[in-house]
LUMKOLMI-694736 format. One record per residue: residue number from 1; residue in three letters; z, y, x of N, C-alpha, C, O in turn. Coordinates in pm, whole numbers, plus 50000, padded with zeros to 5 digits. Atoms other than C-alpha are relative to their C-alpha. Layout:
<rec NUM 'ALA' <Z Y X> <Z Y X> <Z Y X> <Z Y X>>
...
***
This chain:
<rec 1 'MET' <50020 49975 49858> <47962 51320 48386> <50120 50076 50055> <50166 50174 49996>>
<rec 2 'LYS' <49884 49935 49940> <48248 51416 48615> <49959 50131 50066> <49851 50143 50123>>
<rec 3 'SER' <50026 49872 49935> <48270 51771 48736> <50025 49985 50150> <50090 49890 50194>>
<rec 4 'LEU' <49979 49999 49855> <48265 51850 49107> <50149 50007 50031> <50196 49944 50126>>
<rec 5 'GLU' <49855 49988 49980> <48633 51946 49078> <50069 49865 49982> <50157 49829 50060>>
<rec 6 'ASP' <49943 50133 50023> <48719 51603 48934> <49967 49905 50114> <50051 49825 50156>>
<rec 7 'LEU' <50040 50085 49887> <48523 51431 49210> <50081 50034 50124> <50123 49945 50198>>
<rec 8 'ASP' <49919 49957 49885> <48707 51637 49473> <50142 49947 49988> <50199 49901 50087>>
<rec 9 'LYS' <49864 50050 50021> <49042 51539 49319> <50006 49851 50034> <50100 49806 50099>>
<rec 10 'GLY' <50004 50142 49970> <48943 51173 49339> <49991 49973 50148> <50057 49883 50200>>
<rec 11 'PHE' <50014 50018 49856> <48837 51206 49701> <50131 50029 50071> <50175 49950 50155>>
<rec 12 'PHE' <49876 49964 49931> <49154 51384 49807> <50113 49905 49963> <50201 49879 50045>>
<rec 13 'SER' <49900 50098 50039> <49365 51140 49611> <49985 49874 50086> <50083 49823 50139>>
<rec 14 'LYS' <50025 50117 49916> <49202 50847 49795> <50036 50029 50145> <50095 49946 50213>>
<rec 15 'PHE' <49969 49962 49862> <49233 51033 50124> <50150 49999 50023> <50197 49945 50123>>
<rec 16 'LYS' <49854 49996 49986> <49605 51094 50068> <50060 49860 49989> <50156 49829 50059>>
<rec 17 'GLN' <49951 50137 50011> <49659 50733 49959> <49977 49925 50132> <50068 49857 50181>>
<rec 18 'LYS' <50029 50067 49873> <49488 50603 50274> <50088 50056 50112> <50134 49981 50198>>
<rec 19 'GLU' <49914 49937 49900> <49684 50850 50483> <50142 49942 49992> <50202 49911 50094>>
<rec 20 'TRP' <49866 50057 50017> <50012 50719 50336> <50002 49855 50047> <50094 49814 50118>>
<rec 21 'ILE' <50007 50140 49960> <49906 50356 50385> <50000 49988 50152> <50071 49906 50209>>
<rec 22 'ASP' <50010 50005 49853> <49816 50422 50749> <50131 50035 50068> <50163 49981 50174>>
<rec 23 'SER' <49877 49955 49935> <50147 50593 50823> <50123 49918 49960> <50229 49931 50022>>
<rec 24 'ALA' <49885 50078 50050> <50373 50351 50630> <50033 49885 50095> <49946 49828 50160>>
<rec 25 'SER' <49956 50117 49924> <50578 50088 50807> <49968 49874 49920> <49936 49880 49802>>
<rec 26 'TYR' <50022 50126 50071> <50533 49722 50723> <50102 49984 49887> <50069 49937 49779>>
<rec 27 'GLU' <49896 50010 50104> <50862 49736 50533> <49965 50085 49878> <49981 50040 49765>>
<rec 28 'GLU' <50038 49913 50112> <50742 50030 50321> <49884 49940 49921> <49884 49942 49798>>
<rec 29 'LEU' <50114 50061 50068> <50413 49855 50246> <50041 49878 49919> <49998 49860 49805>>
<rec 30 'LEU' <49957 50120 50069> <50582 49528 50155> <50085 50033 49878> <50071 49970 49773>>
<rec 31 'ARG' <49915 49959 50113> <50838 49702 49934> <49913 50049 49883> <49936 50012 49768>>
<rec 32 'LYS' <50089 49948 50105> <50564 49886 49743> <49920 49885 49939> <49905 49877 49817>>
<rec 33 'TRP' <50079 50115 50044> <50355 49567 49721> <50082 49913 49905> <50031 49867 49802>>
<rec 34 'ARG' <49914 50091 50075> <50647 49367 49585> <50047 50059 49867> <50063 49986 49769>>
<rec 35 'PHE' <49936 49941 50118> <50781 49615 49330> <49912 50096 49921> <49961 50163 49829>>
<rec 36 'ALA' <50089 49909 50072> <50477 49809 49211> <49980 49954 49856> <49984 49835 49825>>
<rec 37 'GLU' <50031 50029 50140> <50406 49831 48841> <49859 49943 49990> <49774 49971 50075>>
<rec 38 'ILE' <50133 50053 50025> <50107 49643 48704> <49904 50117 49981> <49934 50211 49907>>
<rec 39 'GLY' <50101 49895 50011> <49796 49859 48740> <50020 50116 50094> <49948 50215 50085>>
<rec 40 'ASP' <49976 49894 49902> <49937 50072 49022> <49869 50029 50074> <49806 49936 50125>>
<rec 41 'PRO' <50128 49965 49937> <49636 50263 49165> <49990 49959 50148> <49880 49948 50201>>
<rec 42 'PHE' <50004 50043 49861> <49736 50158 49517> <49944 49858 50014> <49907 49816 50123>>
<rec 43 'PHE' <50040 50140 49992> <49636 49801 49430> <49876 49968 49918> <49854 49853 49880>>
<rec 44 'THR' <50124 50022 50074> <49308 49848 49246> <49883 50059 50077> <49899 50155 50152>>
<rec 45 'GLY' <50122 49946 49943> <48953 49904 49361> <50000 50009 50152> <50061 49927 50221>>
<rec 46 'GLU' <50016 49978 49856> <48869 50036 49705> <50134 50018 50071> <50156 49963 50179>>
<rec 47 'ILE' <49868 49976 49939> <49225 50153 49775> <50078 49869 50006> <50147 49843 50105>>
<rec 48 'GLY' <49932 50129 50001> <49363 49812 49677> <49952 49909 50111> <50032 49840 50175>>
<rec 49 'GLN' <50056 50081 49891> <49129 49639 49920> <50047 50053 50135> <50080 49976 50226>>
<rec 50 'TYR' <49954 49937 49875> <49225 49887 50193> <50147 49966 50023> <50187 49934 50135>>
<rec 51 'TYR' <49856 50031 49991> <49597 49831 50120> <50019 49856 50047> <50098 49831 50137>>
<rec 52 'ALA' <49988 50142 49964> <49557 49452 50141> <49963 49978 50146> <50030 49902 50216>>
<rec 53 'LYS' <50043 50013 49861> <49372 49482 50471> <50108 50052 50095> <50141 49987 50194>>
<rec 54 'LYS' <49902 49937 49911> <49632 49715 50625> <50133 49925 50000> <50195 49911 50105>>
<rec 55 'ILE' <49873 50073 50001> <49938 49519 50508> <49984 49869 50077> <50078 49826 50145>>
<rec 56 'ASP' <50025 50123 49924> <49781 49203 50652> <50001 50029 50150> <50059 49953 50228>>
<rec 57 'GLU' <50001 49961 49858> <49717 49380 50985> <50141 50027 50051> <50180 49980 50158>>
<rec 58 'LYS' <49864 49966 49957> <50071 49517 51000> <50091 49878 49999> <50182 49868 50081>>
<rec 59 'ARG' <49922 50123 50003> <50216 49180 50904> <49975 49919 50127> <50068 49863 50186>>
<rec 60 'ASN' <50033 50070 49876> <50033 49022 51197> <50061 50069 50121> <50102 50003 50217>>
<rec 61 'GLU' <49940 49924 49889> <50160 49299 51426> <50150 49972 50013> <50199 49956 50125>>
<rec 62 'VAL' <49855 50019 49993> <50527 49246 51336> <50038 49855 50028> <50147 49830 50080>>
<rec 63 'GLY' <49972 50140 49975> <50508 48867 51357> <50084 49937 49891> <50138 50005 49803>>
<rec 64 'ASN' <49936 50076 50107> <50666 48596 51147> <50150 50028 49988> <50200 50049 49877>>
<rec 65 'GLU' <49855 49979 50006> <51033 48645 51241> <50035 50135 49938> <50125 50144 49855>>
<rec 66 'GLU' <49973 49866 50054> <51025 49018 51166> <49959 50007 49853> <50027 50072 49773>>
<rec 67 'HIS' <50041 50005 50141> <50834 48955 50843> <50111 49938 49915> <50146 49991 49809>>
<rec 68 'VAL' <49894 50068 50076> <51105 48713 50727> <50123 50089 49989> <50182 50098 49881>>
<rec 69 'ARG' <49884 49911 50002> <51382 48957 50822> <49979 50112 49898> <50068 50141 49817>>
<rec 70 'ILE' <50031 49890 50092> <51214 49241 50632> <49995 49949 49856> <50048 50014 49765>>
<rec 71 'SER' <50010 50057 50134> <51136 49019 50333> <50138 49973 49941> <50163 50003 49825>>
<rec 72 'LYS' <49864 50027 50048> <51499 48907 50306> <50075 50130 49973> <50151 50139 49876>>
<rec 73 'LYS' <49935 49870 50018> <51618 49266 50345> <49958 50063 49866> <50041 50116 49793>>
<rec 74 'ILE' <50054 49941 50123> <51394 49382 50059> <50044 49920 49877> <50081 49978 49775>>
<rec 75 'GLY' <49965 50084 50114> <51469 49086 49832> <49890 49999 49895> <49777 50042 49920>>
<rec 76 'TRP' <50098 50011 50108> <51297 49023 49501> <50042 50074 49873> <49970 50071 49773>>
<rec 77 'GLN' <49956 49925 50117> <51498 49238 49260> <50006 50148 50034> <50053 50188 50140>>
<rec 78 'ARG' <49992 49854 49981> <51462 49611 49219> <50144 50043 49996> <50226 49987 49924>>
<rec 79 'LYS' <49863 49948 49996> <51772 49805 49297> <50007 50135 49935> <50114 50195 49927>>
***
C-alpha cells in the first residue's frame, strides 16, 4: 500500500507534467514526442492520453503549413 506521501508525490508529478504540457509550444511537444525514450512517463497512462490530446489540439491550432515547417526544423535525428 502506498503511503500518503507517495500518493502526494504522484499527484504533484502529474500536476507538474500537465502544467508543462499546457505551457509548451507545439514545437516543444513535437520534439519531445519524436525523441523521447521508450517508456517515457509523459507517454504512458493518463498523462500519455493527455499529451496526445494536447499535441493534437495544438497541431490543429498551428495548421498544416506551420506543422510541416516545425517538423522539418526538428528533423528525425537527435542532435
